[in-house]
ZADO-1210 file (C-alpha; in nm, 4 decimals, padded with zeros to 6 digits):
<atoms>
<atom x="25.3917" y="00.8440" z="-04.1494" code="MET" pos="1"/>
<atom x="25.3472" y="01.0921" z="-03.8648" code="THR" pos="2"/>
<atom x="25.1580" y="01.4187" z="-03.8796" code="LEU" pos="3"/>
<atom x="25.4399" y="01.6050" z="-03.7080" code="THR" pos="4"/>
<atom x="25.7880" y="01.5180" z="-03.6005" code="ASP" pos="5"/>
<atom x="25.7811" y="01.5745" z="-03.2244" code="ILE" pos="6"/>
<atom x="26.1593" y="01.5885" z="-03.1979" code="ARG" pos="7"/>
<atom x="26.1874" y="01.8842" z="-03.4339" code="THR" pos="8"/>
<atom x="25.8647" y="02.0677" z="-03.3426" code="ARG" pos="9"/>
<atom x="25.9460" y="02.3890" z="-03.1548" code="PRO" pos="10"/>
<atom x="25.7453" y="02.5055" z="-02.8554" code="ALA" pos="11"/>
<atom x="25.5250" y="02.8111" z="-02.8970" code="TYR" pos="12"/>
<atom x="25.3967" y="02.8979" z="-02.5482" code="PRO" pos="13"/>
<atom x="25.2470" y="03.2254" z="-02.6767" code="TRP" pos="14"/>
<atom x="25.0037" y="03.0557" z="-02.9192" code="LEU" pos="15"/>
<atom x="24.7111" y="03.0234" z="-02.6794" code="ARG" pos="16"/>
<atom x="24.7372" y="03.3780" z="-02.5357" code="PRO" pos="17"/>
<atom x="24.7571" y="03.5240" z="-02.8870" code="VAL" pos="18"/>
<atom x="24.4617" y="03.3129" z="-03.0037" code="ALA" pos="19"/>
<atom x="24.2529" y="03.4210" z="-02.7040" code="VAL" pos="20"/>
<atom x="24.3536" y="03.7874" z="-02.7412" code="ALA" pos="21"/>
<atom x="24.2746" y="03.7916" z="-03.1146" code="ALA" pos="22"/>
<atom x="23.9345" y="03.6339" z="-03.0486" code="SER" pos="23"/>
<atom x="23.8573" y="03.8812" z="-02.7706" code="LEU" pos="24"/>
<atom x="23.9558" y="04.1717" z="-02.9961" code="LEU" pos="25"/>
<atom x="23.7177" y="04.0367" z="-03.2621" code="LEU" pos="26"/>
<atom x="23.4469" y="04.0086" z="-02.9963" code="LEU" pos="27"/>
<atom x="23.5120" y="04.3681" z="-02.8882" code="GLY" pos="28"/>
<atom x="23.4821" y="04.4826" z="-03.2484" code="TYR" pos="29"/>
<atom x="23.1519" y="04.2990" z="-03.2831" code="GLY" pos="30"/>
<atom x="23.0098" y="04.4552" z="-02.9669" code="LEU" pos="31"/>
<atom x="23.1223" y="04.8056" z="-03.0661" code="LEU" pos="32"/>
<atom x="22.9737" y="04.7502" z="-03.4110" code="ARG" pos="33"/>
<atom x="22.6370" y="04.6758" z="-03.2489" code="LEU" pos="34"/>
<atom x="22.6676" y="04.9835" z="-03.0258" code="ILE" pos="35"/>
<atom x="22.7528" y="05.1969" z="-03.3296" code="ASP" pos="36"/>
<atom x="22.4439" y="05.0705" z="-03.5129" code="ARG" pos="37"/>
<atom x="22.1954" y="05.1253" z="-03.2265" code="LEU" pos="38"/>
<atom x="22.0517" y="05.4228" z="-03.4138" code="ASP" pos="39"/>
<atom x="22.0092" y="05.2177" z="-03.7309" code="GLY" pos="40"/>
<atom x="22.3246" y="05.3177" z="-03.9169" code="HIS" pos="41"/>
<atom x="22.7018" y="05.3279" z="-03.8795" code="SER" pos="42"/>
<atom x="22.8632" y="05.6573" z="-03.7883" code="ASP" pos="43"/>
<atom x="23.1942" y="05.6446" z="-03.9744" code="LYS" pos="44"/>
<atom x="23.4560" y="05.8332" z="-03.7805" code="GLY" pos="45"/>
<atom x="23.2685" y="05.8173" z="-03.4482" code="ALA" pos="46"/>
<atom x="23.4388" y="05.6724" z="-03.1404" code="TRP" pos="47"/>
<atom x="23.2634" y="05.3329" z="-03.1642" code="ALA" pos="48"/>
<atom x="23.3511" y="05.3018" z="-03.5343" code="TRP" pos="49"/>
<atom x="23.7159" y="05.3978" z="-03.4890" code="ASN" pos="50"/>
<atom x="23.7677" y="05.1986" z="-03.1702" code="THR" pos="51"/>
<atom x="23.5903" y="04.8935" z="-03.3115" code="GLY" pos="52"/>
<atom x="23.7900" y="04.8989" z="-03.6322" code="HIS" pos="53"/>
<atom x="24.1124" y="04.9479" z="-03.4354" code="SER" pos="54"/>
<atom x="24.0256" y="04.6385" z="-03.2299" code="LEU" pos="55"/>
<atom x="23.9477" y="04.4523" z="-03.5523" code="PHE" pos="56"/>
<atom x="24.2852" y="04.5534" z="-03.6987" code="LEU" pos="57"/>
<atom x="24.4708" y="04.4361" z="-03.3881" code="LEU" pos="58"/>
<atom x="24.2674" y="04.1143" z="-03.3880" code="GLY" pos="59"/>
<atom x="24.3537" y="04.0369" z="-03.7501" code="ILE" pos="60"/>
<atom x="24.7216" y="04.1019" z="-03.6751" code="LEU" pos="61"/>
<atom x="24.6878" y="03.8620" z="-03.3824" code="GLY" pos="62"/>
<atom x="24.5315" y="03.5992" z="-03.6069" code="PHE" pos="63"/>
<atom x="24.8186" y="03.6498" z="-03.8547" code="ALA" pos="64"/>
<atom x="25.0666" y="03.5841" z="-03.5728" code="ALA" pos="65"/>
<atom x="24.8619" y="03.2759" z="-03.4803" code="LEU" pos="66"/>
<atom x="24.8835" y="03.1502" z="-03.8383" code="ILE" pos="67"/>
<atom x="25.2626" y="03.1918" z="-03.8326" code="VAL" pos="68"/>
<atom x="25.2831" y="03.0103" z="-03.4992" code="GLY" pos="69"/>
<atom x="25.0566" y="02.7248" z="-03.6068" code="LEU" pos="70"/>
<atom x="25.2662" y="02.6831" z="-03.9193" code="HIS" pos="71"/>
<atom x="25.5770" y="02.6694" z="-03.7016" code="GLY" pos="72"/>
<atom x="25.4286" y="02.4008" z="-03.4777" code="VAL" pos="73"/>
<atom x="25.3442" y="02.1815" z="-03.7756" code="LEU" pos="74"/>
<atom x="25.6891" y="02.0560" z="-03.8638" code="ARG" pos="75"/>
<atom x="25.6699" y="01.7314" z="-04.0551" code="THR" pos="76"/>
<atom x="25.8955" y="01.5190" z="-04.2660" code="ARG" pos="77"/>
<atom x="25.6143" y="01.4535" z="-04.5125" code="SER" pos="78"/>
<atom x="25.6622" y="01.6663" z="-04.8239" code="THR" pos="79"/>
<atom x="25.2910" y="01.6521" z="-04.9025" code="ARG" pos="80"/>
<atom x="25.1802" y="01.7664" z="-04.5561" code="LEU" pos="81"/>
<atom x="25.4482" y="02.0359" z="-04.5503" code="ARG" pos="82"/>
<atom x="25.3097" y="02.1654" z="-04.8817" code="ALA" pos="83"/>
<atom x="24.9581" y="02.1701" z="-04.7334" code="VAL" pos="84"/>
<atom x="25.0827" y="02.3606" z="-04.4275" code="ASP" pos="85"/>
<atom x="25.2770" y="02.6090" z="-04.6415" code="ASP" pos="86"/>
<atom x="24.9802" y="02.6704" z="-04.8734" code="ALA" pos="87"/>
<atom x="24.7424" y="02.7132" z="-04.5785" code="ALA" pos="88"/>
<atom x="24.9750" y="02.9586" z="-04.4037" code="ALA" pos="89"/>
<atom x="25.0245" y="03.1567" z="-04.7242" code="LEU" pos="90"/>
<atom x="24.6495" y="03.1694" z="-04.7911" code="ALA" pos="91"/>
<atom x="24.5787" y="03.2763" z="-04.4325" code="GLY" pos="92"/>
<atom x="24.8409" y="03.5514" z="-04.4390" code="LEU" pos="93"/>
<atom x="24.7295" y="03.6826" z="-04.7794" code="VAL" pos="94"/>
<atom x="24.3736" y="03.6888" z="-04.6451" code="GLY" pos="95"/>
<atom x="24.4872" y="03.8693" z="-04.3298" code="ALA" pos="96"/>
<atom x="24.6679" y="04.1275" z="-04.5455" code="ALA" pos="97"/>
<atom x="24.3448" y="04.1780" z="-04.7423" code="ALA" pos="98"/>
<atom x="24.1562" y="04.2355" z="-04.4175" code="PHE" pos="99"/>
<atom x="24.4193" y="04.4888" z="-04.3083" code="VAL" pos="100"/>
<atom x="24.3804" y="04.6720" z="-04.6410" code="TRP" pos="101"/>
<atom x="24.0032" y="04.6957" z="-04.5994" code="VAL" pos="102"/>
<atom x="24.0244" y="04.7992" z="-04.2325" code="ILE" pos="103"/>
<atom x="24.2776" y="05.0720" z="-04.3118" code="LEU" pos="104"/>
<atom x="24.0401" y="05.1967" z="-04.5818" code="GLY" pos="105"/>
<atom x="23.7584" y="05.2068" z="-04.3241" code="ASP" pos="106"/>
<atom x="23.9713" y="05.3893" z="-04.0684" code="LEU" pos="107"/>
<atom x="24.1354" y="05.6304" z="-04.3103" code="PHE" pos="108"/>
<atom x="23.8978" y="05.7532" z="-04.5833" code="PRO" pos="109"/>
<atom x="24.1837" y="05.9258" z="-04.7683" code="ARG" pos="110"/>
<atom x="24.3548" y="05.5863" z="-04.8018" code="PHE" pos="111"/>
<atom x="24.0321" y="05.4356" z="-04.9357" code="ALA" pos="112"/>
<atom x="23.9970" y="05.7221" z="-05.1849" code="ASP" pos="113"/>
<atom x="24.3592" y="05.6962" z="-05.2977" code="ALA" pos="114"/>
<atom x="24.3668" y="05.3184" z="-05.3379" code="VAL" pos="115"/>
<atom x="24.0475" y="05.1586" z="-05.4674" code="GLN" pos="116"/>
<atom x="23.9895" y="04.8189" z="-05.3092" code="THR" pos="117"/>
<atom x="23.9459" y="04.5498" z="-05.5758" code="PRO" pos="118"/>
<atom x="23.6546" y="04.3080" z="-05.5431" code="ASP" pos="119"/>
<atom x="23.9068" y="04.0221" z="-05.5230" code="ALA" pos="120"/>
<atom x="24.0370" y="04.1708" z="-05.1964" code="VAL" pos="121"/>
<atom x="23.6867" y="04.2218" z="-05.0572" code="LEU" pos="122"/>
<atom x="23.5618" y="03.8742" z="-05.1436" code="LEU" pos="123"/>
<atom x="23.8729" y="03.6598" z="-05.1738" code="GLY" pos="124"/>
<atom x="24.0565" y="03.7964" z="-04.8719" code="GLY" pos="125"/>
<atom x="23.8174" y="03.6728" z="-04.6029" code="PRO" pos="126"/>
<atom x="23.7814" y="03.3362" z="-04.7770" code="ALA" pos="127"/>
<atom x="24.1594" y="03.2861" z="-04.7966" code="LEU" pos="128"/>
<atom x="24.2035" y="03.3952" z="-04.4349" code="PHE" pos="129"/>
<atom x="23.9372" y="03.1588" z="-04.3051" code="GLU" pos="130"/>
<atom x="24.0418" y="02.8655" z="-04.5233" code="LEU" pos="131"/>
<atom x="24.4095" y="02.8995" z="-04.4315" code="GLY" pos="132"/>
<atom x="24.3407" y="02.9293" z="-04.0594" code="LEU" pos="133"/>
<atom x="24.0918" y="02.6401" z="-04.0610" code="LEU" pos="134"/>
<atom x="24.3300" y="02.4050" z="-04.2446" code="VAL" pos="135"/>
<atom x="24.6053" y="02.4834" z="-03.9937" code="LEU" pos="136"/>
<atom x="24.3649" y="02.4349" z="-03.7027" code="LEU" pos="137"/>
<atom x="24.2554" y="02.0994" z="-03.8443" code="TYR" pos="138"/>
<atom x="24.6199" y="01.9948" z="-03.8766" code="ARG" pos="139"/>
<atom x="24.6931" y="02.1071" z="-03.5199" code="VAL" pos="140"/>
<atom x="24.3889" y="01.9097" z="-03.4009" code="ALA" pos="141"/>
<atom x="24.5235" y="01.6060" z="-03.5861" code="ALA" pos="142"/>
<atom x="24.8502" y="01.6568" z="-03.3941" code="ALA" pos="143"/>
<atom x="24.6422" y="01.6525" z="-03.0712" code="ARG" pos="144"/>
<atom x="24.7234" y="02.0086" z="-02.9684" code="LEU" pos="145"/>
<atom x="24.3572" y="02.1010" z="-03.0054" code="LEU" pos="146"/>
<atom x="24.0400" y="01.8929" z="-02.9600" code="PRO" pos="147"/>
<atom x="23.8862" y="01.7724" z="-03.2868" code="VAL" pos="148"/>
<atom x="23.5685" y="01.9735" z="-03.2221" code="TRP" pos="149"/>
<atom x="23.7573" y="02.3024" z="-03.1881" code="ALA" pos="150"/>
<atom x="23.8092" y="02.3748" z="-03.5620" code="PRO" pos="151"/>
<atom x="23.4380" y="02.2988" z="-03.6123" code="VAL" pos="152"/>
<atom x="23.3461" y="02.5701" z="-03.3597" code="LEU" pos="153"/>
<atom x="23.5769" y="02.8161" z="-03.5360" code="VAL" pos="154"/>
<atom x="23.4142" y="02.7271" z="-03.8700" code="LEU" pos="155"/>
<atom x="23.0635" y="02.7762" z="-03.7256" code="VAL" pos="156"/>
<atom x="23.1769" y="03.1131" z="-03.5886" code="GLY" pos="157"/>
<atom x="23.3066" y="03.2198" z="-03.9304" code="PHE" pos="158"/>
<atom x="22.9828" y="03.1029" z="-04.0949" code="VAL" pos="159"/>
<atom x="22.7756" y="03.3015" z="-03.8447" code="ALA" pos="160"/>
<atom x="22.9763" y="03.6148" z="-03.9227" code="ILE" pos="161"/>
<atom x="22.9398" y="03.5502" z="-04.2970" code="GLY" pos="162"/>
<atom x="22.5642" y="03.5039" z="-04.2713" code="VAL" pos="163"/>
<atom x="22.5043" y="03.8347" z="-04.0928" code="ASN" pos="164"/>
<atom x="22.7576" y="04.0849" z="-03.9593" code="LEU" pos="165"/>
<atom x="22.5220" y="04.1531" z="-03.6686" code="ASP" pos="166"/>
<atom x="22.6174" y="03.8026" z="-03.5517" code="LEU" pos="167"/>
<atom x="22.9804" y="03.9116" z="-03.5123" code="LEU" pos="168"/>
<atom x="22.9733" y="03.8860" z="-03.1306" code="PRO" pos="169"/>
<atom x="22.8226" y="03.5364" z="-03.1476" code="VAL" pos="170"/>
<atom x="23.0692" y="03.4293" z="-03.4173" code="GLY" pos="171"/>
<atom x="23.3631" y="03.5752" z="-03.2237" code="ALA" pos="172"/>
<atom x="23.2491" y="03.3930" z="-02.9086" code="ALA" pos="173"/>
<atom x="23.2409" y="03.0658" z="-03.1045" code="LEU" pos="174"/>
<atom x="23.5899" y="03.1348" z="-03.2445" code="VAL" pos="175"/>
<atom x="23.7093" y="03.2062" z="-02.8894" code="LEU" pos="176"/>
<atom x="23.5538" y="02.8820" z="-02.7618" code="ALA" pos="177"/>
<atom x="23.7230" y="02.6918" z="-03.0432" code="GLY" pos="178"/>
<atom x="24.0662" y="02.8427" z="-02.9795" code="LEU" pos="179"/>
<atom x="24.0562" y="02.8443" z="-02.5991" code="LEU" pos="180"/>
<atom x="24.1719" y="02.4815" z="-02.5580" code="PRO" pos="181"/>
<atom x="24.4776" y="02.5332" z="-02.7834" code="LEU" pos="182"/>
<atom x="24.7832" y="02.3848" z="-02.6129" code="ARG" pos="183"/>
<atom x="25.1424" y="02.4784" z="-02.6843" code="PRO" pos="184"/>
<atom x="25.3566" y="02.2165" z="-02.8482" code="ALA" pos="185"/>
<atom x="25.5690" y="02.0097" z="-02.6147" code="PRO" pos="186"/>
<atom x="25.9307" y="02.1175" z="-02.5904" code="ARG" pos="187"/>
<atom x="26.1619" y="01.9276" z="-02.8235" code="PRO" pos="188"/>
<atom x="26.3374" y="01.6336" z="-02.6643" code="ALA" pos="189"/>
<atom x="26.7039" y="01.6808" z="-02.5983" code="ARG" pos="190"/>
<atom x="26.9097" y="01.4201" z="-02.7744" code="ILE" pos="191"/>
<atom x="27.2508" y="01.3265" z="-02.6385" code="GLY" pos="192"/>
</atoms>
């Protein structure tokens, strides 16, 4: 049994640039968050807050595109592995949507007032996002499009962010280091 079927796996040359861009946007958000908190508190609505959250929103959208692309690369004939890939992609995208909901609430207070964010979105969203992305990264590493240590770096980055939001720049740098070696899938072989 193979992890992927190389003859049917499409090429996604944009995967690495999107992964790098999303990681850099997350890093930018982390740095702006630290700048915003230099005086000891966050100034909601200030330039650093709004710019940082806008970078975060764009980064999450980039990670959602990455999840879709990773899912596309992982074409397999195995029903079981296809189910794992589908579940991971769904979890990652649901988690990304939860992040978008929370970010929009941070950027637009009227949205936050109009639509109360459930605890399931606040707690479950990040967990689903991270779990889905990590499973897909592990599967891509198993297909040799990413070194085996790369998903571990991404996991350590997510853990750092989860431990303390002030570690966002460090966590984002680890995510970037883990995604930097991502290679596009080889082009499908022409048959006939």
